[in-house]
C-alpha positions in Angstrom: 112.5 97.2 132.3 112.6 100.7 131.1 110.1 103.4 131.9 108.2 104.8 128.7 106.0 107.6 128.9 103.3 108.7 126.2 103.6 112.5 125.6 100.2 113.8 124.1 102.2 115.8 121.1 105.3 113.1 120.5 103.9 109.8 121.4 105.6 107.0 123.1 109.1 108.0 124.1 111.9 106.9 126.7 111.7 107.8 130.2 115.0 109.7 130.0 113.4 112.4 127.8 111.2 113.6 130.6 111.0 115.3 134.0 109.1 114.2 136.8 106.8 117.2 138.1 105.1 115.6 141.1 102.0 113.8 142.1 98.6 115.7 140.9 97.6 117.6 144.1 94.2 119.3 142.8 93.9 123.1 142.7 96.2 125.2 144.7 95.0 126.5 148.4 93.1 129.8 148.6 95.7 132.5 149.6 93.0 134.1 151.7 93.4 131.9 154.8 96.6 130.3 153.6 99.3 129.7 156.6 103.0 128.9 156.1 102.0 125.5 157.5 99.2 124.4 155.0 101.3 125.9 152.1 104.2 123.7 153.3 101.8 120.6 153.4 100.5 121.1 150.1 103.9 121.8 148.5 105.8 118.8 150.1 103.7 116.3 151.8 102.9 113.7 149.0 100.8 110.8 149.1 103.3 108.4 148.0 100.6 105.8 146.5 101.6 102.2 146.3 99.6 101.7 143.1 98.4 103.8 140.3 98.5 107.5 141.0 98.2 110.8 138.6 101.4 112.8 138.0 102.6 115.6 136.1 105.5 115.4 133.7 107.5 117.6 131.5 108.9 116.5 128.0 112.2 118.4 128.4 114.2 116.6 125.3 111.1 116.8 123.3 108.2 119.5 123.0 108.4 120.9 126.0 104.8 120.4 127.2 103.4 119.7 130.6 101.2 117.1 130.8 99.5 114.4 133.4 99.7 110.4 133.3 98.6 107.7 135.5 101.4 105.6 136.5 101.4 102.5 138.6 104.2 103.1 140.9 104.6 99.6 141.9 105.6 98.2 138.1 106.7 101.7 137.0 104.2 101.3 134.0 102.0 104.0 132.6 98.2 103.3 132.9 95.3 104.3 130.8 92.3 105.6 132.8 89.1 106.1 131.8 86.0 107.7 133.4 87.3 106.8 136.7 88.4 103.4 135.7 91.7 101.8 135.1 91.9 100.2 131.8 94.5 97.0 131.7 94.6 95.0 129.1 91.2 95.6 127.3 89.3 95.3 131.0 88.4 98.1 133.1 89.4 97.7 136.8 88.4 99.9 139.7 90.7 102.9 140.1 92.5 103.3 143.3 91.4 106.0 145.8 93.7 108.7 146.5 95.8 107.9 149.2 96.4 104.4 148.5 94.0 103.0 150.6 91.0 101.1 149.0 89.6 99.6 151.9 87.7 97.3 149.6 85.6 100.1 148.2 85.6 101.5 144.6 
């Protein structure tokens, strides 16, 4: 099964048109108290969630835009997320907590 990604400008396209930009990590750390170790952790330490995670993608062979999607890393399928809940086949499902550990909580 080929990866397909929905570009907000061009629509659904083959995954080969895009470049992975990494996991969404939130805002950059404040530079005031930033140590080399903290910066290295921010840049290189990924959560590697086995499930749905928010990711950055670049449409390199299309419109050239950067955007975020939610992708299930276990199935390699894009997921739609609405107000903190994953939408799958018309049903809303609890969104996986960041870090991949849901611990039975939503």
